C-alpha positions in Angstrom: -47.4 -66.6 -46.2 -50.6 -67.2 -46.6 -53.8 -69.1 -43.5 -55.8 -71.6 -44.2 -58.5 -72.4 -41.1 -60.6 -75.1 -40.7 -63.6 -77.1 -38.7 -60.8 -75.9 -35.4 -57.4 -76.7 -37.1 -54.8 -74.0 -37.9 -53.3 -75.2 -40.9 -50.7 -72.6 -42.2 -49.2 -72.7 -45.7 -45.3 -71.5 -45.7 -43.7 -69.7 -48.5 -41.1 -67.9 -46.1 -39.0 -68.0 -43.4 -39.4 -65.7 -40.3 -37.1 -66.0 -37.2 -39.0 -65.2 -34.4 -37.4 -66.4 -30.4 -39.2 -68.8 -28.8 -39.5 -69.9 -25.2 -39.8 -73.5 -23.2 -43.7 -73.8 -22.9 -44.8 -76.3 -20.4 -43.7 -77.9 -17.8 -41.6 -81.1 -18.9 -39.8 -79.7 -22.1 -37.2 -78.1 -23.2 -36.5 -75.7 -26.1 -33.7 -77.0 -28.4 -29.9 -75.2 -28.2 -30.2 -71.8 -30.7 -34.0 -72.8 -30.8 -34.6 -69.5 -30.9 -33.0 -69.1 -34.2 -35.6 -72.3 -35.8 -38.1 -71.1 -39.0 -41.3 -69.9 -37.0 -44.5 -71.6 -38.3 -46.5 -68.7 -37.0 -47.4 -66.5 -38.9 -46.1 -62.4 -37.7 -48.3 -60.0 -37.1 -48.3 -56.3 -38.9 -46.7 -53.5 -36.8 -48.9 -52.6 -34.4 -51.5 -54.9 -34.1 -52.4 -57.1 -32.1 -53.0 -61.4 -33.5 -56.7 -62.2 -32.2 -56.8 -64.9 -30.1 -57.1 -68.1 -30.7 -60.6 -70.2 -31.3 -61.5 -72.3 -29.0 -60.5 -75.9 -30.3 -63.2 -78.8 -30.0 -62.6 -81.6 -27.6 -61.0 -84.6 -29.3 -63.1 -87.1 -30.1 -61.9 -91.2 -29.8 -62.5 -94.1 -32.1 -62.3 -94.0 -35.7 -58.6 -95.1 -38.6 -56.3 -92.5 -39.8 -55.2 -93.5 -43.1 -51.7 -92.0 -43.8 -50.5 -92.4 -47.2 -46.1 -92.4 -48.4 -44.8 -92.9 -51.4 -41.9 -95.2 -50.0 -42.0 -98.5 -49.0 -40.1 -99.2 -45.6 -36.9 -100.9 -45.0 -36.6 -102.0 -41.2 -38.7 -101.5 -38.3 -35.7 -101.5 -36.3 -35.1 -97.5 -35.2 -31.2 -98.1 -34.8 -30.8 -99.1 -38.7 -33.2 -97.3 -40.9 -32.4 -95.4 -43.6 -35.7 -94.0 -44.8 -37.8 -91.2 -43.0 -41.3 -93.5 -44.1 -39.6 -96.3 -41.8 -39.4 -93.9 -39.3 -43.0 -92.7 -38.9 -44.0 -96.3 -38.3 -40.9 -97.2 -35.9 -42.1 -93.8 -34.1 -45.5 -94.9 -33.1 -44.8 -98.3 -31.9 -41.5 -97.0 -30.0 -40.9 -94.5 -27.3 -37.9 -92.6 -27.0 -36.5 -91.1 -23.7 -37.2 -87.6 -25.2 -39.4 -86.5 -28.4 -38.4 -83.4 -30.5 -41.8 -81.1 -30.6 -42.5 -79.1 -34.1 -42.5 -76.5 -31.2 -38.4 -76.9 -31.3 -39.0 -78.1 -27.6 -37.4 -81.1 -25.9 -40.7 -83.3 -23.9 -40.8 -85.9 -22.4 -41.4 -89.2 -23.4 -39.9 -92.6 -21.9 -38.0 -89.8 -19.5 -39.9 -88.3 -16.3 -38.2 -85.4 -17.6 -36.2 -84.2 -19.5 -32.9 -83.7 -18.0 -30.8 -79.9 -17.7 -28.7 -78.5 -15.8 -30.9 -76.4 -13.9 -32.8 -79.7 -12.5 -29.7 -81.7 -12.4 -30.4 -84.3 -15.0 -27.3 -82.7 -16.5 -23.9 -82.8 -14.4 -21.9 -79.3 -14.3 -19.0 -80.7 -17.0 -21.7 -81.5 -19.1 -20.2 -85.3 -18.6 -23.2 -86.6 -17.2 -26.5 -87.1 -18.5 -29.5 -89.0 -15.8 -33.0 -90.0 -17.0 -35.4 -91.2 -14.9 -37.6 -92.7 -15.8 -41.5 -93.7 -15.8 -42.1 -96.8 -13.3 -45.6 -98.2 -15.7 -44.0 -97.8 -18.9 -44.9 -101.4 -20.4 -44.0 -103.3 -23.6 -46.8 -104.4 -26.2 -46.2 -108.2 -24.8 -46.9 -107.0 -21.3 -43.3 -106.8 -20.5 -41.8 -103.9 -18.3 -39.8 -102.2 -20.0 -37.2 -100.6 -17.5 -33.3 -99.4 -17.1 -31.5 -102.3 -19.0 -33.3 -101.9 -22.0 -32.5 -98.5 -21.8 -28.2 -99.8 -21.8 -29.0 -102.0 -24.1 -30.1 -100.2 -26.9 -27.8 -97.9 -26.7 -25.0 -100.6 -26.5 -26.2 -102.2 -29.4 -25.9 -99.0 -31.0 -22.4 -98.9 -30.4 -21.4 -102.3 -31.1 -19.7 -101.9 -34.9 -21.5 -106.2 -35.5 -24.7 -103.7 -35.6 -25.5 -101.9 -38.7 -26.2 -98.8 -37.2 -27.1 -95.8 -39.7 -25.4 -93.2 -37.4 -23.1 -94.6 -35.1 -21.2 -91.6 -34.5 -24.3 -90.9 -31.9 -24.0 -94.0 -29.8 -20.4 -93.7 -29.9 -20.3 -90.2 -28.3 -21.7 -92.1 -25.0 -18.8 -94.2 -23.0 -21.2 -96.2 -21.2 -25.0 -96.4 -19.8 -25.7 -97.9 -16.7 -28.6 -98.6 -14.4 -28.2 -96.5 -10.9 -31.7 -98.6 -10.4 -34.5 -100.3 -12.9 -36.0 -97.0 -13.0 -32.6 -95.0 -13.2 -30.6 -94.4 -16.3 -27.1 -92.4 -16.6 -25.4 -91.7 -19.6 -21.5 -90.8 -19.2 -20.0 -89.2 -21.9 -16.0 -88.6 -22.1 -16.3 -85.1 -23.4 -19.1 -83.3 -23.9 -22.0 -83.7 -26.8 -24.2 -81.0 -26.9 -26.4 -82.8 -29.7 -26.7 -85.8 -27.4 -30.9 -84.8 -26.8 -31.7 -84.9 -30.2 -30.0 -88.6 -31.0 -32.3 -89.6 -27.8 -35.3 -88.5 -29.2 -34.3 -90.1 -32.6 -34.5 -93.7 -31.2 -36.6 -95.9 -30.0 -35.8 -98.4 -26.8 -36.0 -102.2 -27.9 -37.1 -104.8 -25.7 -34.0 -106.3 -24.3 -35.9 -109.7 -23.6 -36.5 -110.2 -27.3 -33.7 -108.9 -28.7 -30.8 -110.4 -26.7 -31.1 -113.6 -28.1 -31.2 -112.6 -31.3 -29.0 -111.3 -34.7 -30.3 -107.8 -34.1 -29.7 -106.8 -38.1 -31.4 -110.0 -39.3 -33.8 -110.3 -36.6 -37.6 -111.3 -37.4 -38.4 -108.1 -34.3 -37.0 -105.4 -37.9 -40.2 -106.3 -40.1 -42.8 -107.4 -37.0 -41.7 -104.5 -33.8 -42.3 -104.6 -30.4 -42.3 -101.2 -28.9 -43.6 -99.6 -25.9 -45.4 -96.4 -28.6 -48.8 -95.0 -28.9 -49.7 -97.9 -31.7 -49.2 -101.4 -31.4 -47.9 -103.4 -34.5 -50.3 -105.4 -36.3 -49.3 -105.9 -39.7 -47.4 -105.4 -43.2 -47.5 -106.0 -46.4 -44.2 -104.5 -48.5 -45.4 -102.6 -51.3 -49.3 -102.1 -49.8 -49.7 -101.2 -46.2 -48.9 -100.8 -42.4 -51.5 -102.1 -39.5 -51.1 -100.0 -36.6 -53.7 -100.2 -33.7 -54.3 -98.3 -30.6 -51.9 -99.2 -27.7 -54.7 -98.8 -24.7 -52.1 -99.4 -22.7 -49.8 -95.9 -23.7 -48.1 -95.0 -20.7 -49.0 -90.6 -22.0 -52.3 -91.7 -22.0 -55.2 -93.3 -24.1 -54.4 -92.7 -27.9 -57.4 -91.1 -29.7 -57.7 -92.9 -32.7 -58.4 -96.8 -32.6 -56.0 -97.1 -35.4 -53.7 -95.7 -38.4 -53.2 -97.0 -41.5 -49.8 -96.2 -43.4 -51.0 -96.9 -46.9 -47.7 -97.5 -49.7 -48.6 -96.0 -52.6 -45.3 -95.4 -54.8 -47.7 -93.8 -57.9 -48.2 -90.5 -57.5 -50.8 -90.1 -60.1 -52.6 -93.1 -58.3 -52.4 -91.7 -54.8 -54.0 -88.8 -56.1 -56.6 -90.0 -57.5 -57.4 -92.2 -53.9 -57.1 -88.8 -52.7 -59.5 -87.6 -54.7 -61.7 -90.4 -54.2 -61.2 -90.0 -50.4 -59.4 -92.6 -49.7 -56.9 -91.3 -47.5 -56.9 -88.2 -45.1 -53.5 -87.7 -45.2 -50.5 -87.3 -48.3 -47.6 -87.0 -46.3 -45.3 -85.5 -48.8 -46.4 -84.4 -51.5 -45.1 -83.6 -54.9 -44.4 -79.8 -55.8 -46.3 -81.0 -59.1 -49.6 -81.7 -57.1 -50.0 -79.1 -55.3 -51.9 -77.2 -57.2 -54.7 -79.9 -57.1 -54.7 -80.5 -53.7 -55.5 -76.6 -53.2 -58.6 -76.8 -55.1 -60.0 -79.6 -53.6 -62.5 -78.1 -51.1 -62.4 -81.1 -48.3 -58.3 -80.5 -48.7 -55.9 -78.2 -47.0 -52.4 -77.9 -47.8 -49.8 -77.2 -45.2 -46.2 -75.8 -46.8 -43.4 -76.3 -44.1 -39.7 -75.4 -44.7 -37.6 -78.1 -42.5 -33.6 -78.2 -42.2 -33.0 -80.3 -45.4 -31.5 -80.2 -48.4 -32.2 -81.4 -52.5 -28.5 -82.3 -53.5 -26.9 -83.4 -56.4 -23.8 -86.3 -55.0 -21.4 -87.6 -57.1 -19.3 -90.8 -56.5 -15.7 -88.4 -56.6 -13.9 -91.2 -54.8 -14.5 -93.8 -57.5 -14.6 -91.5 -60.9 -11.3 -89.9 -61.5 -12.6 -87.5 -63.5 -14.9 -86.3 -60.8 -12.0 -86.2 -58.0 -11.0 -82.7 -60.4 -12.8 -80.4 -58.2 -12.8 -77.9 -60.8 -15.2 -80.0 -62.9 -17.4 -80.7 -59.5 -17.1 -76.1 -59.6 -17.8 -75.9 -62.9 -21.2 -77.9 -62.8 -22.4 -75.9 -59.6 -21.8 -72.6 -61.4 -23.8 -74.6 -64.5 -27.0 -75.2 -62.4 -29.6 -72.1 -61.7 -31.3 -73.0 -58.1 -34.1 -70.8 -58.9 -35.1 -72.8 -61.8 -35.2 -75.7 -60.2 -37.1 -73.7 -57.3 -39.2 -72.5 -60.0 -39.3 -75.3 -62.5 -39.7 -78.1 -60.1 -40.4 -76.9 -56.9 -43.3 -74.6 -58.1 -41.9 -71.9 -55.8 -41.6 -74.0 -52.5 -38.3 -73.8 -51.7 -35.2 -71.4 -51.7 -32.0 -71.9 -52.4 -28.9 -73.3 -50.9 -25.8 -71.9 -51.2 -23.1 -74.6 -50.9 -22.8 -75.1 -47.6 -24.1 -78.7 -45.7 -26.4 -76.4 -43.6 -29.6 -74.7 -44.6 -29.8 -70.6 -44.6 -32.2 -71.1 -41.3 -29.6 -73.1 -39.4 -28.5 -71.5 -36.6 -24.8 -72.5 -37.6 -24.7 -71.8 -41.2 -22.3 -69.1 -42.1 -23.6 -66.6 -44.1 -20.4 -65.9 -45.5 -20.6 -69.2 -47.1 -19.7 -69.2 -50.4 -22.3 -69.3 -53.5 -21.7 -70.6 -57.3 -24.4 -68.2 -59.1 -25.8 -69.5 -62.2 -22.6 -68.4 -64.8 -22.7 -71.0 -67.8 -19.5 -68.9 -69.4 -17.0 -69.2 -66.0 -18.6 -73.0 -65.7 -16.9 -73.8 -69.7 -13.9 -71.9 -69.3 -13.8 -74.1 -65.9 -13.6 -77.4 -68.0 -11.2 -75.7 -70.2 -8.9 -75.1 -67.7 -9.1 -78.7 -66.9 -8.7 -80.0 -70.4 -12.3 -81.0 -71.3 -12.6 -80.1 -75.1 -15.6 -79.9 -77.1 -16.1 -83.1 -79.3 -18.1 -83.3 -82.7 -21.3 -83.3 -81.1 -21.1 -80.4 -78.0 -19.7 -83.7 -75.5 -16.2 -82.3 -74.6 -13.7 -84.8 -74.4 -10.1 -85.5 -72.7 -7.9 -88.5 -73.5 -10.7 -89.9 -75.7 -13.2 -89.7 -72.9 -16.7 -88.6 -72.8 -17.7 -86.3 -70.1 -20.9 -88.0 -69.9 -23.0 -89.7 -67.0 -25.2 -91.7 -65.6 -27.7 -89.9 -63.2 -30.0 -92.1 -60.6 -33.0 -90.7 -59.7 -36.3 -91.7 -57.7 -39.4 -90.1 -57.3 -41.2 -87.7 -59.6 -39.9 -84.6 -58.4 -36.6 -85.8 -58.1 -37.0 -87.1 -62.1 -38.3 -83.0 -63.0 -34.5 -82.0 -61.4 -32.8 -84.4 -62.9 -34.1 -83.6 -66.7 -33.5 -79.7 -65.5 -30.0 -80.7 -64.4 -29.4 -83.2 -68.0 -30.9 -79.9 -70.2 -28.7 -77.4 -68.2 -25.3 -79.4 -67.9 -25.9 -80.2 -71.4 -25.3 -76.7 -72.2 -21.8 -76.4 -71.4 -20.7 -79.8 -72.6 -21.8 -82.4 -70.0 -24.0 -85.3 -70.9 -26.2 -86.7 -68.8 -28.3 -90.4 -69.3 -30.6 -90.6 -66.8 -31.8 -94.2 -65.0 -35.0 -94.2 -62.9 -35.7 -96.6 -60.0 -36.9 -96.9 -56.9 -35.3 -95.6 -53.3 -34.1 -99.2 -52.1 -32.6 -99.6 -54.7 -30.7 -96.6 -55.5 -30.2 -96.4 -51.8 -27.9 -99.6 -51.9 -26.1 -98.5 -55.0 -25.2 -95.4 -52.9 -24.1 -97.6 -49.9 -21.8 -99.9 -52.4 -20.8 -97.1 -54.4 -21.9 -98.5 -58.0 -23.2 -94.7 -59.1 -21.7 -91.5 -61.0 -24.2 -88.4 -60.1 -27.5 -89.1 -58.2 -30.6 -86.5 -57.0 -30.9 -87.1 -53.1 -32.1 -85.2 -49.9 -30.7 -85.2 -46.7 -31.5 -83.7 -43.2 -29.6 -82.0 -40.8 -30.2 -82.0 -36.7 -30.6 -79.0 -34.9 -27.9 -79.0 -32.7 -26.1 -80.8 -35.8 -22.7 -82.9 -35.8 -22.0 -83.8 -39.2 -19.1 -86.3 -38.5 -22.1 -88.8 -40.3 -22.2 -86.8 -43.3 -18.7 -85.9 -43.9 -16.0 -87.7 -41.8 -13.7 -89.9 -43.7 -15.1 -92.9 -43.7 -19.0 -92.1 -42.5 -21.7 -93.8 -43.0 -23.3 -91.3 -45.2 -20.2 -89.8 -47.1 -21.5 -91.1 -50.0 -18.3 -89.0 -52.2 -15.7 -91.0 -49.5 -14.7 -86.7 -48.8 -11.6 -86.9 -47.4 -10.3 -83.8 -45.6 -7.9 -83.8 -42.5 -8.6 -80.0 -41.2 -12.4 -80.9 -41.9 -12.5 -84.1 -40.1 -10.2 -82.3 -36.7 -12.7 -79.1 -36.8 -15.6 -81.5 -36.8 -14.0 -83.1 -34.1 -13.7 -80.1 -32.2 -17.3 -79.0 -33.2 -18.6 -82.3 -31.6 -17.3 -82.0 -28.0 -17.8 -78.2 -27.9 -20.8 -76.9 -25.7 -19.5 -73.0 -26.8 -22.5 -71.7 -28.9 -20.0 -69.4 -30.7 -17.0 -71.5 -30.5 -19.3 -73.8 -32.3 -20.3 -70.7 -34.8 -16.3 -70.8 -35.3 -15.4 -74.4 -36.2 -18.4 -74.9 -38.5 -18.1 -71.5 -40.2 -14.7 -73.2 -41.2 -16.0 -76.6 -42.1 -18.3 -74.8 -44.5 -15.3 -72.7 -46.0 -13.9 -76.1 -46.5 -17.2 -77.3 -48.1 -17.4 -75.1 -50.4 -14.0 -75.1 -51.8 -14.1 -79.0 -52.2 -17.6 -79.7 -52.9 -18.5 -83.3 -51.5 -21.7 -82.7 -52.9 -23.9 -80.0 -54.7 -26.6 -78.2 -52.4 -29.5 -77.1 -54.9 -32.2 -75.6 -52.4 -33.3 -76.0 -49.7 -36.0 -78.9 -48.8 -39.9 -77.6 -48.3 -41.9 -80.7 -47.2 -45.6 -80.1 -48.8 -48.8 -82.0 -47.0 -52.4 -82.9 -47.8 -54.6 -83.0 -45.1 -58.3 -83.8 -44.8 -60.3 -81.1 -42.6 -62.0 -83.5 -40.5 -57.9 -84.4 -39.2 -57.1 -82.4 -36.0 -54.1 -81.8 -34.7 -51.5 -83.2 -36.7 -48.6 -80.7 -36.2 -45.6 -81.9 -39.6 -42.1 -81.3 -37.5 -39.7 -79.3 -39.1 -37.1 -80.9 -37.6 -38.9 -84.4 -38.9 -35.1 -85.1 -41.2 -32.6 -87.6 -39.8 -34.8 -89.5 -37.4 -37.0 -87.1 -36.0 -40.8 -87.9 -37.0 -44.0 -86.3 -37.9 -45.4 -89.4 -35.9 -44.5 -87.2 -32.6 -47.9 -86.5 -31.4 -50.0 -89.2 -33.2 -51.3 -90.2 -29.8 -53.4 -86.6 -30.1 -54.8 -87.1 -34.0 -58.2 -87.5 -34.1 -60.7 -87.3 -37.0 -64.5 -85.7 -36.9 
């Protein structure tokens, strides 16, 4: 593990995980359930040594513009409808949720005065009622007061089947949201739902007075948002940039920066040139191939952060009868070398992920989860057993059909993964034709079932509910996997508060997953960030996938 210190800001380059217990560290903050088992973002001291005291941080400066570069475009700026993490960055700057999940693994009060708990009376003893007291002085960017009615409207919209919500399971876990008064919100649940605070932390509160008269799916507010967060939306030019300006009336204190420009540069080589010319301040999610170059730039630091997410190979098993045979899916798993992908594509940033929908550092991970070791002879034997015989060109056939697939992919690193996958599968007699595309196009094709194989990544909330990914008919169940026992297990787990019982249930789910392989995890994700040394207080979030954003503390950022 390497640590770099730069002008008052300690940036950590992490290459391994360590387990360090945590506890809440400030009033109004609540440790996420199980947070004692999250990957630590501190470097442990050698045995018998005492870590030196942290240097005194310089006083923040106010003013200036920070240029935050990304390599994806935006789909929508409505937090309920978003599919891409880049969109979540912008909406998280514009909107404010009731609570936030920070990089420290704690829930922090945001629109709510405090995080509700059993101890402070905000959560009922049966865990079926959560009460949030709102700050009474919060206003939307148009000057309209934010009240309980806006919270109620947002969460009611999330339950509406006509609204194209990405993760509806989180909204339907709440039976109703009521207003005790203008600044007291009550969530009532039909049964306990442990991930509720994680869900609450994901969704900024929408302005009822603006959205109520519009079709939420098509409203112009989805591209010109009006929120209550630290920055006001000013401009979005597709494929170019988003301009955000300081909200002087932000309820938790005036942000340090005057302006944040989210710069959209789809080509990583073009973005690297801009970094070298000093035209950006932060490059979000650097491609691994660019990491050695960033490390050699004297005015830049590289942050390497393990996150709760996976790089994966997914397949259209519901529409392709070849892939419907789990023997073929298992053979593909045995034919691929995860270590080679990590070393050759990601330059060692990452770690293998067994056949589990959870990463090894997730507190619900089943350590007995089945793996598919790299074993090409085993893969060939399984293909033979399934009736696939080598043809004249080495590609297997069955009943006159070639074992050939198209593989859709976007992004430089994922393209390299695809090339390695194609090479390794060819060695066992499977042909793969790589079909590059954009993130937006691939997402639409995936949702519409117009694909064969794909490379992607997904994240998992720390206090997870995997129904969104694996339940029959779920939004992101792209393979359309349907397993009655898995559905029952996930339903039980979603309503179980006891951690040990949740471990048992998710342990069983992971056993079913490993046998059926609805998709194939390739590795646990590690995010890379290039940060100019004049930037302070930028703390990327290991929980950012699935709606938790790196902009969680954007109001605290500042520049020399």
